[in-house]
C-alpha positions as CSV (number, residue, x, y, z in Angstrom):
1,X,16.7,21.0,5.1
2,X,20.1,21.6,6.5
3,X,21.8,24.8,7.6
4,X,24.7,24.4,5.2
5,X,23.5,24.4,1.6
6,X,26.9,23.0,0.4
7,X,26.3,19.6,2.0
8,X,25.9,16.8,-0.6
9,X,22.4,15.5,-1.0
10,X,21.5,11.9,-0.4
11,X,19.0,9.8,-2.4
12,X,16.6,10.1,0.5
13,X,16.9,13.9,0.3
14,X,16.1,13.8,-3.4
15,X,13.2,11.4,-2.8
16,X,11.8,13.6,-0.1
17,X,12.0,16.7,-2.3
18,X,10.3,14.7,-5.2
19,X,7.5,13.8,-2.8
20,X,7.1,17.4,-1.8
21,X,7.0,18.5,-5.4
22,X,4.3,15.8,-6.1
23,X,2.2,17.2,-3.3
24,X,2.5,20.7,-4.5
25,X,1.6,19.6,-8.1
26,X,-1.4,17.7,-6.7
27,X,-2.5,20.9,-4.8
28,X,-2.3,22.9,-8.0
29,X,0.7,25.0,-7.1
30,X,2.8,23.7,-10.0
31,X,1.8,23.1,-13.6
32,X,2.8,19.9,-15.3
33,X,5.7,21.5,-17.0
34,X,7.0,23.1,-13.9
35,X,6.6,19.9,-12.0
36,X,8.5,17.8,-14.6
37,X,11.2,20.4,-14.8
38,X,11.7,20.6,-11.1
39,X,11.5,16.8,-10.7
40,X,14.3,16.4,-13.2
41,X,16.4,19.0,-11.3
42,X,15.6,17.3,-8.0
43,X,17.0,14.0,-9.1
44,X,20.0,15.7,-10.7
45,X,20.7,17.9,-7.6
46,X,24.1,17.5,-6.0
47,X,23.7,19.6,-2.8
48,X,21.0,20.3,-0.3
49,X,21.1,23.9,-1.5
50,X,20.1,22.8,-5.0
51,X,17.1,21.0,-3.4
52,X,16.2,24.0,-1.2
53,X,16.2,26.2,-4.3
54,X,13.6,24.0,-6.0
55,X,11.2,24.5,-3.0
56,X,12.1,28.2,-2.2
57,X,8.9,29.7,-3.8
58,X,6.6,27.1,-2.4
59,X,5.0,27.0,1.1
60,X,6.4,24.5,3.5
61,X,4.2,21.4,4.0
62,X,4.5,18.4,6.3
63,X,4.1,15.1,4.4
64,X,3.2,13.4,7.7
65,X,0.4,15.9,8.5
66,X,-2.9,14.0,8.7
67,X,-5.9,15.2,6.9
68,X,-8.7,17.1,8.6
69,X,-11.1,14.9,10.5
70,X,-14.0,16.3,8.5
71,X,-12.7,14.4,5.5
72,X,-14.1,10.9,5.5
73,X,-12.3,8.3,3.4
74,X,-13.6,4.9,2.5
75,X,-10.6,2.6,2.6
76,X,-10.1,-0.5,0.4
77,X,-11.2,-2.7,3.3
78,X,-14.8,-1.7,3.1
79,X,-15.7,-3.1,-0.4
80,X,-19.0,-1.3,0.0
81,X,-20.0,-3.5,2.9
82,X,-18.4,-1.9,6.0
83,X,-20.8,-3.6,8.4
84,X,-19.6,-7.0,7.2
85,X,-16.0,-6.8,6.3
86,X,-14.7,-3.8,8.3
87,X,-16.9,-3.0,11.3
88,X,-16.4,0.4,12.8
89,X,-13.0,0.7,14.5
90,X,-11.9,-2.6,13.1
91,X,-10.3,-3.3,9.8
92,X,-8.9,-6.2,7.8
93,X,-5.1,-6.2,7.7
94,X,-3.3,-6.2,4.4
95,X,-2.1,-9.7,5.1
96,X,-5.7,-10.9,5.5
97,X,-6.9,-9.1,2.4
98,X,-4.1,-10.8,0.5
99,X,-5.0,-14.2,2.0
100,X,-8.7,-13.9,1.1
101,X,-7.8,-12.5,-2.3
102,X,-5.7,-15.5,-3.0
103,X,-8.5,-17.8,-1.9
104,X,-10.9,-16.0,-4.2
105,X,-8.5,-16.3,-7.1
106,X,-7.7,-20.0,-6.6
107,X,-11.5,-20.7,-6.2
108,X,-12.3,-18.8,-9.4
109,X,-9.6,-20.5,-11.4
110,X,-10.8,-23.9,-10.1
111,X,-14.4,-23.1,-11.0
112,X,-13.4,-21.9,-14.5
113,X,-11.4,-25.1,-15.0
114,X,-14.4,-27.2,-13.9
115,X,-16.7,-25.2,-16.2
116,X,-14.4,-25.7,-19.2
117,X,-13.8,-29.4,-18.5
118,X,-17.2,-30.5,-19.5
119,X,-17.9,-32.7,-16.5
120,X,-20.8,-31.0,-14.8
121,X,-21.7,-34.0,-12.6
122,X,-18.4,-33.9,-10.6
123,X,-18.2,-30.8,-8.4
124,X,-14.5,-31.2,-7.6
125,X,-13.9,-27.4,-7.6
126,X,-15.9,-27.2,-4.4
127,X,-13.2,-29.4,-2.7
128,X,-10.5,-27.0,-3.7
129,X,-12.4,-23.8,-2.7
130,X,-14.1,-25.4,0.4
131,X,-11.0,-27.0,2.0
132,X,-8.9,-23.9,1.4
133,X,-11.7,-21.6,2.6
134,X,-12.3,-23.7,5.8
135,X,-8.6,-23.6,6.7
136,X,-8.4,-19.9,6.0
137,X,-11.6,-19.2,8.0
138,X,-10.3,-21.3,10.9
139,X,-7.1,-19.2,11.1
140,X,-9.1,-16.0,10.8
141,X,-11.5,-17.0,13.6
142,X,-8.6,-18.1,15.8
143,X,-7.0,-14.7,15.2
144,X,-3.9,-16.2,13.6
145,X,-2.0,-14.1,11.1
146,X,-1.7,-15.6,7.6
147,X,2.0,-14.7,7.8
148,X,2.6,-15.7,11.4
149,X,5.2,-18.3,10.6
150,X,7.2,-15.9,8.5
151,X,7.0,-13.2,11.3
152,X,8.3,-15.7,13.8
153,X,11.3,-16.6,11.7
154,X,12.0,-12.9,11.1
155,X,11.8,-12.3,14.9
156,X,14.2,-15.2,15.6
157,X,16.7,-13.8,13.1
158,X,16.6,-10.4,14.7
159,X,17.3,-11.9,18.1
160,X,20.5,-13.6,16.9
């Protein structure tokens, strides 16, 4: 960490040490008891030397080191249909996942309300799901971000 172990530790230093301890525990270098004991000491540490002492018998790791390319991970954007929702090289942003998830939730709630209402002749839930879906699909096709207006306001505030 730092060259002088007497320097007071910040919350960020404690959090970084806790993250390193979690990685070592996940790798099997620490038992659950050792991990809990060291984690308690990490959050109670006052100096950088105290934090260094918790990691002294563990190998140094880089939390930002990317995994080996031989490891293939299926992200949450694939939903088992990578050719439909996340073509190779492309992905659905978290904002779009949230927007489509909210559409699905609203549509499901409207459908369940229709189902429980006892009026099978009127398909009013299709108006809710359909109009909302068409608007959302239009923004998606036109490459608009679902949070574009919020991003513009934030950018204006930063410029002031």
